[in-house]
C-alpha positions as CSV (number, residue, x, y, z in Angstrom):
1,M,0.0,0.0,0.0
2,K,2.8,2.4,0.9
3,K,4.4,1.8,-2.5
4,H,1.2,2.7,-4.3
5,V,0.8,5.9,-2.2
6,Y,4.4,6.8,-2.8
7,A,4.0,6.1,-6.6
8,L,0.8,8.2,-6.7
9,L,2.5,11.1,-4.9
10,M,5.4,11.0,-7.3
11,L,3.1,11.0,-10.3
12,V,1.1,14.0,-8.9
13,S,4.3,15.9,-8.2
14,M,5.8,15.2,-11.6
15,T,2.5,16.2,-13.3
16,A,2.4,19.4,-11.3
17,W,6.1,20.2,-12.2
18,A,5.4,19.5,-15.9
19,C,2.4,21.8,-15.9
20,N,4.3,24.6,-14.2
21,S,7.5,24.3,-16.3
22,D,8.4,27.3,-18.5
23,P,8.8,26.3,-22.2
24,C,11.3,29.1,-22.6
25,D,13.7,27.6,-20.1
26,G,16.8,26.7,-22.1
27,F,15.1,27.6,-25.4
28,D,17.6,29.4,-27.8
29,C,16.0,32.3,-29.7
30,G,19.3,33.5,-31.2
31,N,19.3,37.3,-31.1
32,G,15.7,37.5,-29.8
33,T,13.8,36.8,-26.6
34,C,11.5,33.9,-25.8
35,T,7.8,34.3,-24.9
36,E,5.5,31.6,-23.8
37,I,2.2,31.6,-25.8
38,G,-0.3,28.8,-25.2
39,G,2.3,26.6,-23.7
40,D,4.7,27.0,-26.6
41,A,8.1,28.8,-26.8
42,I,7.9,31.6,-29.4
43,C,10.8,33.9,-30.4
44,R,10.4,37.6,-30.7
45,C,13.1,39.5,-32.5
46,G,12.3,42.9,-31.2
47,T,11.9,46.2,-33.0
48,G,15.1,47.7,-34.3
49,N,17.6,45.0,-33.3
50,G,18.3,44.1,-36.9
51,Y,17.3,40.5,-36.8
52,E,14.3,38.5,-38.0
53,L,13.0,35.0,-37.8
54,D,14.7,32.2,-39.7
55,N,12.9,29.0,-41.0
56,D,13.3,27.5,-37.5
57,G,11.6,30.4,-35.8
58,K,14.8,31.8,-34.3
59,C,16.1,35.4,-34.6
60,T,19.2,34.7,-36.7
61,V,18.5,36.4,-40.0
62,I,20.2,39.8,-40.3
63,S,17.5,42.1,-41.9
64,A,19.9,44.2,-43.8
65,K,21.3,41.2,-45.7
66,R,17.9,40.8,-47.5
67,F,18.3,44.2,-49.1
68,E,21.9,44.1,-50.2
69,G,22.3,44.7,-53.9
70,T,21.4,47.1,-56.7
71,W,17.8,48.5,-56.8
72,N,16.1,50.4,-59.6
73,A,14.7,53.7,-58.3
74,T,11.8,55.8,-59.6
75,E,11.5,59.0,-57.7
76,V,8.9,61.8,-57.8
77,R,10.7,65.0,-56.6
78,T,8.5,68.0,-55.7
79,N,10.1,71.4,-55.5
80,N,8.7,73.0,-52.4
81,Q,9.3,76.5,-53.8
82,T,7.6,76.2,-57.2
83,F,5.6,73.0,-56.6
84,E,6.8,71.6,-59.8
85,Q,7.4,67.8,-60.0
86,D,10.1,65.8,-61.8
87,T,10.3,62.1,-62.2
88,L,13.8,60.7,-61.9
89,E,15.1,57.2,-62.6
90,Y,18.4,55.9,-61.3
91,Q,20.0,53.0,-59.4
92,V,20.6,52.7,-55.6
93,V,23.1,50.2,-54.1
94,I,22.2,49.0,-50.6
95,E,25.0,47.7,-48.4
96,D,24.9,46.7,-44.8
97,D,26.9,48.5,-42.2
98,L,29.4,45.9,-41.0
99,D,29.9,47.8,-37.7
100,D,26.2,48.0,-36.7
101,V,23.7,45.2,-37.5
102,P,20.5,47.2,-38.0
103,R,22.0,49.8,-40.2
104,I,22.3,50.0,-44.0
105,F,23.9,52.4,-46.5
106,L,21.9,53.7,-49.5
107,R,24.5,54.7,-52.1
108,N,23.3,57.1,-54.8
109,L,19.8,57.8,-53.2
110,G,18.4,60.8,-55.1
111,G,20.9,60.4,-57.9
112,L,22.7,63.4,-56.4
113,D,25.5,65.2,-58.2
114,P,28.7,63.8,-56.6
115,S,30.9,66.5,-58.2
116,F,30.4,68.7,-55.1
117,C,31.7,65.9,-52.9
118,D,35.2,64.7,-51.9
119,P,36.1,62.2,-54.6
120,Q,37.3,59.8,-51.9
121,N,33.8,59.6,-50.4
122,Q,30.6,58.3,-52.1
123,I,27.2,59.8,-51.1
124,S,26.0,57.1,-48.7
125,I,22.7,57.7,-46.9
126,L,22.6,56.0,-43.5
127,A,19.4,54.3,-42.4
128,N,18.2,51.8,-39.8
129,V,16.3,48.7,-41.0
130,S,13.9,46.6,-39.0
131,I,12.0,43.9,-40.9
132,R,9.4,46.1,-42.6
133,N,10.6,49.6,-41.8
134,I,13.5,51.8,-42.8
135,N,14.4,55.0,-40.9
136,I,16.7,57.4,-42.7
137,T,19.1,59.0,-40.3
138,P,18.9,62.8,-40.7
139,A,22.3,64.2,-41.7
140,T,24.2,66.5,-44.1
141,Y,26.2,64.7,-46.8
142,C,29.1,66.0,-48.8
143,P,29.7,69.1,-46.6
144,K,32.6,70.1,-48.8
145,P,33.8,73.6,-47.8
146,S,32.6,75.9,-50.6
147,E,31.0,79.3,-50.9
148,N,28.5,77.8,-53.5
149,F,27.5,74.5,-51.9
150,S,26.1,73.8,-48.4
151,G,26.0,70.0,-48.6
152,Y,22.9,67.8,-49.1
153,S,20.7,67.8,-46.0
154,I,18.5,64.7,-46.0
155,S,15.9,63.6,-43.5
156,A,12.9,61.3,-43.5
157,L,9.4,62.5,-44.1
158,D,6.4,61.1,-42.2
159,G,8.4,58.9,-39.8
160,T,9.3,55.4,-41.0
161,D,9.4,54.1,-44.6
162,T,8.1,50.8,-45.6
163,I,9.3,47.5,-47.1
164,A,6.7,45.3,-48.9
165,S,5.9,42.1,-47.1
166,A,7.7,40.1,-49.9
167,G,10.7,42.4,-49.5
168,D,10.6,43.3,-53.2
169,V,9.5,47.0,-53.0
170,I,10.9,49.7,-50.7
171,Q,9.1,53.0,-50.4
172,L,11.1,55.9,-49.1
173,N,9.9,59.4,-48.4
174,Y,12.6,62.0,-47.7
175,H,13.3,65.7,-47.5
176,L,16.2,67.1,-49.5
177,M,17.7,70.6,-49.0
178,F,20.9,72.2,-50.3
179,T,22.3,75.5,-51.4
180,D,24.3,75.8,-54.6
181,N,25.4,78.7,-56.9
182,Q,21.7,79.0,-58.1
183,G,20.4,79.5,-54.5
184,E,18.5,77.4,-52.0
185,K,16.8,74.2,-53.1
186,D,14.1,72.4,-51.1
187,F,12.4,69.2,-52.2
188,D,10.1,66.5,-50.9
189,C,10.9,63.2,-52.5
190,V,9.0,59.9,-52.8
191,V,11.0,57.0,-54.2
192,S,10.1,53.4,-55.0
193,L,13.0,50.9,-55.1
194,V,12.6,47.5,-56.9
195,P,15.2,44.9,-57.5
């Protein structure tokens, strides 16, 4: 009888332990955090950490790597002084920032004239990428000392920009300002990037 009572107590305690165990204990999410949902361990990559889920549901895919390469750009540029619009077509090269996982460089965004720049430096717009969003870092690019050129001041319009769910279209909205020998220029720009 004592053996049966002891066995029953062991079974009850093991069942209680199994019901109270955390499925995230010892679960590897890579560069994410584990959350228990309905008794299952689910990985969350977090906003802005630069990682997304792999095929195993772990946060090991670097978001920026998905976008590396050459993209065809179609841009509608609105002059904020005359309200005239121009449509531009050019190519943008996206590279990841090897020093900072969630950042990318957009080379040639805007098809800007590089003759004002130091020939040793390309015009590379810095942005943070997070799965479906790109945030352009406001900055002045090519601030070459010159009486006739101020540098290209670029910042995001309307907060974050978007990446299509398939990752095949990037929509960027940015503000461009500079002063050259013809005076001050002020533009709102909407650009679509496709591979």
